[in-house]
MIVEX-322558 format. One record per residue: residue in one letter; x, y, z of N, C-alpha, C in turn. Coordinates in steps of 0.1 Angstrom, whole numbers, plus 5000, padded with zeros to 4 digits. Layout:
residues N
AXYZXYZXYZ;...
***
This chain:
residues 485
M500749875002499950005000500950144997;Y500750234995501150364994500850435004;A501750505012501750615023500850715016;R499850785027498950935018500451025024;R499951125018500351255021499851325026;A500751375042499751445049499451575045;D499751635037499051775032498051745021;R497751645017497051605005495451595014;N494851665003493351715002492451574997;D492451445003491751374992490451344996;G489951415003488151385004487751305015;R489151275022488151185031487751205043;M486451155048485651185059486351205071;S486251325079487051305093486151235102;N487351175112486951065122486251115137;G486451295141486051355149484951295153;S484251345165482851335169482451465160;F480851445161480051505156480251645158;Q479951665168480251805175481251845172;E482651785169483451855161484051845154;Q482751815143482951785128482051935122;I481151955134479852075135480952185130;Q481952195146483152295148483652325134;D483952215134485352235120484452285108;L483052195108482552295090482452445099;W482052475106482052615110483452655112;R484152645114485552725115485852715096;T485452625089486052625080485352645068;R484252725068483452765062483652845049;P482852845039483552865028483653105032;V484353175023484353325019483753345005;R483153445008482653494998483853574984;L483053524972484053594967483053664957;P483353814957482053864947482053904932;G483853884936484753884920484253804913;R483553704916483653564905482253524908;G481653614914479553544911479153684908;H477953674910476953764905475953824911;V476153804923475253854935476353884943;A476153814953477253854968478353734967;G478553654955479553584957479553454965;V478253454969477853294979478453184972;C477353184957477653014949479153024948;A480053094944481253104938482353034950;G481453124961482453054974482452944980;I481152864978481252744983481052654975;G481452744961481752574949482952594949;Y484052704946485952704954485952614963;R484952634980485652564987485552454988;Y484452394984484452244982484652154967;G484952274959485352164951484352124942;V483252234937482452194930482052324923;D481552284913481152374899479852474906;P480252644907479652704910477852794904;V478052684887477052684883475752564890;L476252454893475652374900474852454917;I475852484923475252574938474052654933;R474452764921473352834921471852744914;V471952634907470752524902470152484917;A470852474925470452424940469852514945;F469952654945469952704954468152814946;V468152774932467052814924466152714924;V466152604923465452484925464952494941;S465552514949465252514963464052664969;T464752714957463252874958462052864954;I461852764939460952714937459952684945;F460652514952460052434958459952474971;G459052584978459152614993459852734996;G460352814986461352934992462452894999;A463252805004464052785014465052845006;G465652814995466852884987466953064991;V466153124988466453304995466553285005;L465453225017466553205035468053175034;L468453075030469353035026470753115023;Y470153185012470953275007471953405010;L470453475018470053575024471353505040;A471353425043471753375054473253345053;C473753345043474853295040475453425036;W474753525030475453635029475953715043;L474853725050475353785063476353695073;A476253565071477153485079478253495072;L478953465064479953435056481153575051;T482253545058483053675053483553685041;K483353835037483853815020485353815022;S485753805011487153785008487853925009;G489053915018489454065027488854145036;D488054085039487254065057487654035064;P488154125078488453985086487453915095;V485654035093484553945097483553955090;S482453875088481353915082480653985088;P479454005078478654185082477554105095;A477053995096476653965110477554035128;E478953945123479753995130479954155133;S480154205124480554345123479654435130;L478254395127477154465133477154435149;V477554345152477654305166478654355173;G479254435163480654515168482254405174;R482154245164483254205173484354245153;G484054345148485454345137484454465129;H485454495116485254575107484754475096;S483754505090483454455073483254575065;S483754535052483154655042481854695037;D480954575041479454595040479154675045;S478254795047477654895054476754865066;G476654895077475254875089474254885078;T474054995072472755025065472354895057;K473154825049473154705039472954595050;T473754585060473254455073472054445072;I471554595081470254575087468954485077;V469554605062468454555049467954395050;L469854325046469454215049468554125059;L468554195074468254095081466854135078;V466354235077464954225075464354155065;A465254135052464554075036464853915048;L466053895053466053755061464553735069;A464053825080463053755087461353735077;I461653835065460553845058460353695052;A461953625047461853495040461653415048;L461753445065462053335071460353275076;S459553375076458153415076457253325065;T457753285054457053175047457853035046;V458553055057459352875051458852875069;G458652725071458752665085457352645086;P456852595105456352585112454552685105;F455752815105454152935106454252975093;G454752905078454752955066454052915061;V454352955047453052905038453652835027;G454452765032455652705018455252585013;L454352595005453352534996453352375006;G452952365017452752245022453752195028;G454752275037456152185042457352155032;S456752195019458352175012459052255011;G458952415019460152505023461252375033;L460452315045461452245054461752125046;I461352085038462251995032463251985019;S463352115013464152165009465052225020;M465052255028466252325036466452235043;A466452095044467051995051467651915039;L467251945029467951885015469251985013;M469052105015470052205012471352135021;L470652125036471652125043472451995048;G471351905040472151795035473151755031;G472551835016473751805006475351935012;L474952025018476152085027476952015034;W476451895040477451825054477951725040;L476951665036478151585023479151655016;L478851795011480551835006481351875017;Y480951865028482151865041482851785042;Q482051675040482051525044483651475034;R483151525021483951545010485551545005;Q485551655013486051775013486851895026;P486751825034486851845046488152005050;I489251945041490652015045490052165033;P489952305034489852405023491352445016;P490352435003491952504999492452645000;P493952674992493952774997493152884989;M493253034993492753094987493053114973;P492053134963492353174950493453304946;T493753324935495253434933494653574934;G494553674939493753814934492753824940;A492553724955490653704960490953834970;A492153804976492153924989492454044985;T491854124995492154264993493554314995;P493754424985495154474992495354555003;G496554485014497054525022496554425032;V496054325034495254225044495654075035;G496054005040496553875034495653795045;T494353735040492853645041493253485035;G492853415047492253255045491253255048;Y491353155053489753095060489553165068;P487953175075488053235084488653235097;G489253325108489853265116491553275117;T492153305098493253265094493453395091;S493053495091493353615084494253745093;F495053815087496253875091496553995084;S497254045092497754195086499754255082;P499754295074500854245069502154295079;G501354405090502554435097502954355106;Q502454225106502354085111503754075111;F504654055104505954035097506854165097;G506054275102507254385105507754455089;A508454545090508754585076510454515073;N511054555063512354535059513054515069;P513254385067514354385084515654405082;F516354415068517454485067517454655069;G516154665073516454815071516354955058;P516255055056515955095042517655095036;G518055015027519255015020519555175016;T520755155012521355285006521055284989;Y521055164987521155114967519855104967;G518955144976517355014974516355154968;W515155144968514455234964514155384969;A514955384980514955474990515955534991;A517155474984518655584976518155674975;Y517555704966516855844957515655844961;G515555974959513956004957513856164941;P512456184940512256274933513056394933;Y513256414944514256574950515256514954;T515356424947517356444951518256494940;K518956554952520056684942520756594943;L521656564922522556494926523756604920;P524756514920526256634918525856664901;D526856774901526856854890527656784880;S529056684883530056634877530456484882;Y531056404876531456334882532956294877;T533856294893534956204885535656114890;P535856044878536355854881537655864891;S537355774898538955794911539555654897;A540855704899541855614894542655494899;P542555384901543955284910544855354914;P545355284926546755344929547755294917;T548655404914549655304905550455234913;P551055154901551955014911553555104913;D554155054923555255074920556455004908;E557455084904558355044893559354964902;T559754924912560354894913560454784920;S559354804930558754664933558554594916;A557554644912557454514902558354454891;D559954544893560854454884561354354894;A561354394908562654354920561754184918;P563154064914562653954915561653894925;A560753784925560053764934561153694947;E560853744963562253674971561353514976;A561753444987561553314987560553375001;P559453305004558953355016559753345028;T559453415035560453425050559453325055;A560253375071559353325085558353395087;E558453535086557453665085556253595080;T556453545064555453565056554953415058;A555353375063554553225067554253225073;S554553295088553753305100552453405095;A552953525087551353605080550353545073;Q550653385064549953325056549253265066;S549753175076549053105089547753175093;D548253345096547353375103545653405099;P544553425107543453405102543553535094;V542053495084541853625073541453745078;S542353825074541153965084540054025074;F538754045080537754075072537154265071;E538454295076538454455080538154475068;K537854645066537354735054539154725044;S538354765035540454765029540154945027;P541854995029541855145025541255185016;T540555305013539455375001541055384990;P540955404980542155424973542055634974;D543355644974543355824974543155894960;P541555974964540656004951541456094946;G542756194951543656254944544256244933;V544556104930545556004922544656034911;D545056104895544056004890545056004878;A544255904869544555814860544555924847;P544955864836544455954820543955834818;A543056004811541755954808542255854792;A541655744790542055654775541055814762;P542055774750541555824740539955814737;F539055914736537155904730537255824719;A537055734717536755674706535555644699;P535255774688533855714683533255614683;L531855654682531255474676530655494664;E530855374659530855344643529555284645;P528355314639527255244631527355054632;R526454994638526854864637525654814627;P526154764618525054704609523654614613;P522954664608520854624615521554454609;A520154404618519954234617520054224604;W519554234596518854194581520354224573;D521354294575522254274568523654304579;P523554174586524954154588526254114588;L526254114571527954124566528354254565;G527554364565527254494563527554574548;V526854474545527254534526526554654522;A525454694529524654764523524354914532;P525155004532525455114545524555184541;F523955214527523255334524521855294528;A521255144533520155164538519755104549;W521355144556521155064572519455234580;D519155274573518755394581516655304579;L516855264571515455214573514855134578;P513855124585513155054596513254914595;E513354814607513754694604512154624596;P512354554594511254434588510254394595;A508654384596508254334609508454194610;R509054134622509054014626507053904624;T507653794618506553704614505953654625;V504953684636504653584642503953444643;T504453354644503453254645502553194656;P501753214653500453194667500753064672;A500753044681501052924689499852784690;V499752674686498952624683498252524696;Q497052584696496352544708495952404706;P496252324723496152224717494252194718;E494252044711493052034711492451994723;R491352054726490252004738489851874736;K489651764744489351694741487451674745;H486551674736485051674743484751574751;S484151624760483851534773482451494763;R481951334765480951274760479751284771;L479651284785478951314794477151344784;T477451494784476251584780475751474768;T476351414760475351364751474951204752;T475851154764475551004769474251044780;V473951174785473151224798471751224789;I471851294781470951304772469951214766;G471151114762470651004752469950924763;L470550904774469850754787468550874790;A468451024794467151054795466051064781;I465951064772465551024762464850894761;L465850794771465150644766464350654776;A465150754785464150674799462650714801;G462650834791461750934787460350814779;A461050784768460350674758460050524763;A460850474777460350354785459150354793;A458750524797458050554803456450564799;T456550674784455850654778455150534775;A455950444772455550264764454750214775;V455350274791454550174800452750274800;S452950374801451750404801451150394792;V451450394776450250314769450350154765;A451150064773450949984772450049934784;T449849954797448749964806448050074808;G447750184799446550274798445850334809;S447350364818447950414830447650564828;D446850604841446350794839447650854847;W448650784855448950834862450450874860;L451050774844451850844839451750964827;N451451064829450651194823452051214819;P452251314808453151394798453851414816;G453451524821454051584836455151474841;R454651414848455451264855456351194841;I456251194830457551154816457951234818;G457651354817458951474816460051464830;A459151384842459951424854460751324854;V460551184846461451084852462451104841;A462351194829463351274824464651374830;L463751414836464451554847465251504857;A464751354861465751314869466451254865;V467151224852467951204846469451214845;I468251404840469651524840469851564847;G469251554861469851574875470551514877;V470551404880472351324884472851354875;G472551384858474151404850474451494857;L474051624860474551724862474951734876;L475051634887475551604897476751554897;I476951434887477951394883479451514876;G478451584868479251654862480051784873;G479051814881479551914885481051834896;F480851724899481851714906482951674895;L482851644881484251624874484651744863;R483751834865483851994859483551994845;K482251894845481851824828480551854826;G480051874816478651824810477551974813;Y478252104810477652244812476452224800;G476452124790475352154781474352074782;L474052004796473151974800471852084806;L472752214814472052314817471152364803;V471552324791470452394783469352294785;V469252184781467952064783467852084795;A468352134809467252134819466252214820;G467052374816466152444815463952464810;P464652444796463252374791462152244797;L463352174802462752044806461652094815;I462352174827461952204842460852274838;G460852354829459352474824458352364819;F458652254811457852184810457152104816;V458052054824457551964839456152064844;I456752174850455652234856454452314851;L454752304837453352344833452352234828;A453152114826452551984822451951944835;S452751984846451951914860450652054866;I450852174860449552294866448452224849;V448452194840447552154831446852024829;G447651904839447651764838447251704824;S446651554824446851514810445851574801;L446051564789445551654776445251504770;D443851554763442851434753443251534737;L443851454733443751584717443351474707;N442051494708441051424699440251534692;S439851504681438651564675437651664681;E437551584691435951644698436451704710;N437651704713438251834720438851984716;M438851994705439652094699438252174694;G438952304691438152424681436952464688;D435952494681434852554689433852504693;R433052434701431652364708431152434713;T429652394708428752444717427252364724;W427252344734426352234734424852284741;T424052284737422352324739421752224739;P421452194758420752094760419352154761;L417952044757416252184751416152154765;T416052034775415352004786416051964801;A415651964808416651944819417051804818;A416451694816416951544813417751584803;D418351624793419051664785420851714792;I420651734802421851814808422651704814;D423751694806425251624813425451654823;P426251574832426851574845428151714844;A428551664831429751734830430351774814;Y430651854811431251934797432751954796;S433651924792434551974792434951974775;G436452004778437452064765438552064764;G439152094752440752044753441452264746;F441252224738441952324732440652474723;G440252544727439252644717437952694727;S437052714722435952784728434752704728;F434452684740433352604744432052664751;T431052644749429652754754428152644753;L428452674771427052584776425552644767;D424852634765423752704763422252654770;L421952734782420952654792419752714791;R419752824778418752934778417052884777;N416752724768416152714769415552554778;V415952604783416252514800414952534811;T414352464812413652484830413352414837;L414552424848414452294858413552234866;I413052154871412052054879412652034889;E414152024891414751934901416051994903;D417151994912418052084919419251964905;K420052094901420852014889422452074894;T423251964887424952004898425451964882;V425852094878426952094860428352154866;D429152044860430352074856431552144842;V431652274840432052304829433752304829;S434452274824435552304821436852274812;G437552374809438552384798439952364802;Q440752344789442452384792442952524786;F442952454774442952604765441852684762;G441552804768440552864757439552944763;E438652954760436953044765436252904769;V435452974783434552874784433152964787;K432152914780430453014787429852934787;V428653024798427952954803426753024799;L425653014794424453084790422953084801;L422553134806421653074817420553204810;P418953074820417653214811417253274824;P416653404824416753514826416153464848;G415453384848414953324860414853194865;M416453144862417053024868418053064879;N417552994890418352994906420052924899;V419953004901421852944900422852974912;E424052844917424652924923426052854917;N426552954913428252914906429552924911;H430352864906431552874912432352804903;C433352964900434052974890435852974893;T436452914881437852934887438652914876;A439253034876440753054866441953034868;Q442752924864443952894873445153024867;F444753054848445753174842444953224835;G443853324842443253404831442153444834;D440953544835440053564842438753504840;A437753604851436653504855435853594857;Q434953594847433353704849432053624849;C431453614866430553534870429853614876;L428653524879427953564890428553604901;G427253664912428053684923428153574930;D428553564947428553484952427353444959;G427253324961425653284970424753264958;L423353254960422253194954421853294948;D421853304931421053404923420353364919;G418853414918417753384920416853464908;G417953564901417553574886416153724889;V415253714878414353784881413253734886;D412653644892411653574901411953554912;G413253564922413453544932414053394931;T414153344946414753234942414553104948;D413153114945412052974947412652894936;G411952734940411952674932413452584932;P413852484921414852434916416252534914;V417252434918419252544918419852464908;L420152524900421652454892423152504898;T423452394908424652454905425752424899;L426352554892427152564880428552554891;N429752484882431352464886431752444874;A432652624869432952604857434152674862;D435352574854436952624856437952574842;V438552674841439752664830440752724834;Q442052644828443252644834443852764825;F444152764814444352884809444052944799;G443053054801442153114791441053194802;S439553184796438953354807437453214805;V436253274819435153144817434553354825;E433353254816432253374816430953324814;V430353334832428653304832427753384831;R426653384822426053554821424653504819;R423553554823422153534816421653614803;G420753534797420253604784421853584772;
***
């Protein structure tokens, strides 16, 4: 077996107690990266901290916002609790006086008010779609816990994320540049502090010449080393500063040699000096060959699996004649496969093309769930009018798919109480009543306009005595109208 490196972040789970892991999760919490995000950098910080694509984090927040509103609540909480890159503390800690944050106090108070409003729509006191807010919040927190178990050790901060003047790691690891002191060698004589913009330079420079060697000593033959010389050589080397040469002794200056023009690079032999003043020819820059990127097959594979899953669900629905597998649920099966592909792609940093498919598919599933099953036959398409002549001819229910549907009861005289349901999915629904019929109508338009009689029993021109017609008129997308005459 190979020994593990001590500094390797291989994503192994922590072996501490649950309380210790919770404390470590908070201690190594992400840092907001506004420069890499769209709003406050929450998703970018979480994605960088746990090694996940930030797009996947944004999708999770959006989905949890749609189903229960927990996404908005958690995003605002992260905005307040997570430290911004370059700040020593978070906005919430800055508000209670534990440090300074670049977010103003007014902005923090506005975020707290928005958080309180979002909190009122989730939980036991909220109206979050029948408890779906608590479920989505639990799923989001569970996903955060799994991400921490996958990568408990935070990575180093990205380059350029910290604010100049402050070195920032994860919460609890920030330091100021003054912590390590200034230049340990002090201001140097030859560094940037040696000369300033207003330093006066000398008017002239006199080069110092080396001392003139003694001719007699140069011509004398070298003598054999004496005992004193040997003892001097055996002495330790002295590191004292050598005496400076006498600046009064000047050496004769060498004669000035005029500078000769050098041939350019295009004429190395110097055979055309008359053209040396021409500009250098432009160099041909060869563009660097970009390495070919290997296209991932994850997107096409997942889309193919989603199509196969949807086709299999459709085949089961047709074979069994089940109304449960409607278009909305079949689309949800394909969407589940796309969601699994997005999870895998988030960890592998691949499969970005799945987002193009997931968006329209989510819209289709939501729309199909609202509309329900569609019966696309000729009887439910186009303009239709039902005109019963007697009370016995009235059917219990009338329905249509696409078009304009009218129920004309102006020729009917009730002899007993009746209940009629009139519904449409896309289009217009009208009910025409005689002037004296007693009617109690209930009208509903999911997405559209409803113009009906008043609430309660409406007796018309002759009062409320006699049989009553209970009318239930409903339309999904369109308008519904109930009127007399």
